N, C-alpha and C positions, 0 to 999 in steps of 0.2 A: 448544381453538382460541383463538388470541389475535388481537386486532386490532392490526396493526403498521403504523406509518407509517415509510417509508424516504425520507429526505431525500437527494437526489442519486442517485435510483434507477436512472438510465440510464447511470451512469458505470462505471468499471472493476469495482468491487466489486459495485455494485448490479445490474449485468447478470447476475451469477451468483446473487446473494443473493435477489432477488425470486422467481425460479422455485423456488429451494430452499424458501422460506417458504410458497409456495403448495402445493407438493407435500406439505409437512408439515401441511397443513390450516389454515393461518392465513388470516385475512382481511387482505389487503395493500392499502395505499394508497401509491402510488408518486408521490413529489413530485419534480419537476424543472422546469427552465425550459421544457421542451417544445421545445427547439431541435434535439434529435437523438433517434434511436431507440436502443434498447439495443445494445450491441456484438454481442450474440447474440440472435437471435429465438428464442423458445420458446413453445410452445402455452400455457404457464401465464400469459403476459401477457394473454391474452384474458379472464381472470377477475380482473384487477387494476383497481382504481379509480385513475384517473390524475388528478393535480392539477398544474396548471402554476403555478409561482410563481417570481418573480425575487427571490431571497433578499436580495441587496444592496439593491435598491430598497425592498422591503417592510420590511427592518430599518431603513433610513433613515427610513421613515415610521412606524416603531414598531409595525407591524402583523403582522410575520411570526410572532412567537412565539404571539400569540393565534390566528392562523390555524391553526397546528399544533395548539395546545391544543384548539381547537374541533372537531378531528377525533376527539376522545375515544378515543384509542388506549390500549391496555394497555401498549404499548412503542413507543418512538421510536428509530429508528436514524439517527444523524446522521453522514453520510459526508463532508460538505463544510463543516465548521466550522474556521476558520483563525485566529480572533482571540479573545482573552478576552472582548471586548465582545459578540461574536456568541454565544459560549457563555452568557454571563450573561443576555443577552436571552431566549434560549430557556428557560433554567432558570427564570427568574422567571415566565415564562408557564406553565410546566408544574407549578410548585410546588403550586398548589391541588389538582390531581388526582393528582400524584405517580406518573405512569407510569414504567416502567423506561426509562432513557435509555442507549443504547449509543453511545459516541463513538469515532470513528476517529482515533487518534493517529498516531504514527510512531516507528520506532526511533531517529529523529534527536532524540528527547528526550535521548538519550545523545550526548555530543560526543566529544572525544578520550578513549578508554577507558584505564583503568588495569588492569583485570582482565578476562580472557576465560575462558569465555563470559560475556557481560554478563547479569546478572539484573535483574529488575524492581525490586529493592531498592537498586540502585546510586544514589548521589546524582546528581541530574540536572545534566548539564553541557552541555546543548544550547545551541547558539549560532546566530547568524544569525537573520533575521526568522522564518523558518519554524520552526526548532527551538525558538527562545526562546518564540514564541507557543504552540507545542504544550505546552511545559513549563508555561507559565502556565495554560493551559486544564486540563491534568491536575490541577494543584494546586487550582484552583477547584472542579473536579468532586469531588475527594476531600474537600474541606472541606464541600461540599454534602451528600455522603453521610453523613459523620460527624456532621453537625449534625441529621440526621433529615429533611433536605429530599428532593429528588428522588433516588431510588436510581439509581445509575449504574455502568457498567462501561466501562473504557477499554481498547481494543485497539490495539496498536502494530504495524502491518505493516512489513515490510521493503520492498525494491524490487519493487513490484507488477508482475507480468508476465502475459502472455497474448496470444492472437491478437487483433488489432484495433488495436494501437497500438505505437509504438516502445518499445524496452526498453533498459535499461542494458547496454552491451556489455562484453566482457571488459576493455576499456580504461577502464571506469568512466565512460563518457559515452554520448552518443547519436549518435556519428559512424558512419553506416551503412557507410562505407568500411572499417571494421574487419572487418566480416563478409567483404567481398570479398577483403581482403588475407589473411585466414586461409584462405579457401577456395582462393586462388590460390598460396599458399605464398610470398607477398611479406612483407617485414619489417613488423612491427607494433611501434611504439614504446611502451614502458611505463616509467613513472617508478617510483621507490622499489623498484627490483629486482623489480618485478612482484608485490610481497608485500602490496599493498593488498587488503583483504577486502571482498567484496560479499555481501550477504545477500538473495538473491532470494526471491520467493514467488509462487506462482500465485494469480491473483485468486479462483479458486474455492476455494482453501484458506483465503484470508482470509474469504470468504463462509461457509465451513464454521464458522470460529471464531465469527463473529457469530451464526450460527444456534444454535450450542451455548450461547453465552452467554445467550441468551434464556431458557433453561430451567435455569440453574445458579444458584440463590439464593446459594450460597457465593461466587459471583464478585462480588457487589455490593460496591462500594467499593474494588475492586482493579484493577490494570492487568496486561495480558498481552501478551507478545510473540507475534507471528504471522509466522513465517518458515519457510523450508524446513528440513529436518532438519539440514543442515550448511551453514554459510557456505563460500565458496571464495575462494581468492586469484585476483587478476587473471591471474596466470601460469598457475594450474591451469585456469581457465576457458578461456583462450586455447589451451592445449595440447589440451584435450578437443574444443573446437570445430573446430580444425584437423584433428583425427583423424576427424571426421565426413566429411571430404572426402578421406580417405586421405593427409593431409599431416602433416608435423611442423611445428609452429609455429616460425616464424623471428622470434625476439623480440629487439628491441634495447632493452636496459636503459639508459636515459638519465637525465640530470639534468633538473630541472624546466624550466630555461630552454630546453634543447634540445627537450624534449617540446612546450612551447608553440610553439616555432618550427615544428615539424613539423605539428602538428595545428591550430594557431590558438588564439587566446586564449579563444574561447567554449568549445570542447571541453575545453581544458586546465583552465579554471575549474571545469567540472562534474566532471572527473576529480579535481581537488584536493579538492572538497567530499566526494567519496566516500572517497578514499584517506586523507585526514586523519582521518576518523572510523573507518574500517575496523571496523565493528561486527559482531561475531559474537554474536548474541543467543541466550540460552538459551530453550528452550521447555518446560522441565520444569514450570513452574507451569501453563502452558496445557494440558499433557498431564494433569496430576493433577487440576486443578479443572474444566477445560472438557471434558476428554476429547478434546482436539484431536489429530488424527492426519493430518499433511500427506500428500497423495497424491503430490505431485510433488517431486522433487529439484530443485536449482538447474539442473542440466543438462537434466532433463526439460522444465522450463518454458522454458528458453532455446531448446531445439530446437523446441518447439511454436511459440514466438513467431517464431523465424527462418523456419520453414516458411511461416507466414502472411505475413511481410514479403516473402519472395521471391515467393510466389504473387500477392500484391497489388502487386508491383513497387515496394515501398518499399526494397528492398535488392537489390543485384546481386551474385550469386556466380559470375558468368561462365558461367552455364548448367550449372554442375556439380551433380550430384545428391548427395544425402546422406540 
């Protein structure tokens, strides 16, 4: 049994990971801001130690890292680290005791890809604040492990899905009207001939990878993709979703200017972020080293997510069943 601290414990991944860790016999300390309950209640939360912490405020005061270190964990799972300065602050505090650190990265450490499927050994081409910062954090952590400092593992999830929050649609954005249009047989606009690639993953599969990484010494110092078995094109996803409602997808393949005119600049910008990357990530290393075995396909997780969105009235499919 290990003593495990989970930072960001009530978020997408943590809501599944914490109960998994408890069931495996670990002593779990759940760190969060205390502003929300987990996405899914589970009896295992009753045996979890809860710690409320405002990471941003405590890092600004220089106290967050020490607070985590003082919990004297065997392992620390960091699900909400987004800047190199934040990573360095935590690593510096953990270095004297050297617990295992598991960091949540992103497949967006890869930018515009040259080879597919993308392996973890590809040169990092991430761009934008989010991708660039995650690239820098990964490099920092790898240097730390190589120098004999805090041992760590970096896991790179894809588009995290599950019941409880909006998910990336087949149009590569968060426009809930995409679901209605596919269900009703109305036209759905897609740019780039609908060939943009999306790599979804269920939050519980991500949690599975983190749980496995805790007990795989060979994983230390390495990075791992955590996605569904296969990525899918926007076109393929749209066609499959429409079929859930007994429809054939009516797809309009349009240029980017027309796409933005139809869906608005906000949704078009999110779609462009996904389509320009079009990451199809390999999970061979995760399979061989972690024993990772995703339970959900891209379609499985989208169906489960959409069912929740409809039942909780975050998406309208015109009352149609699927």
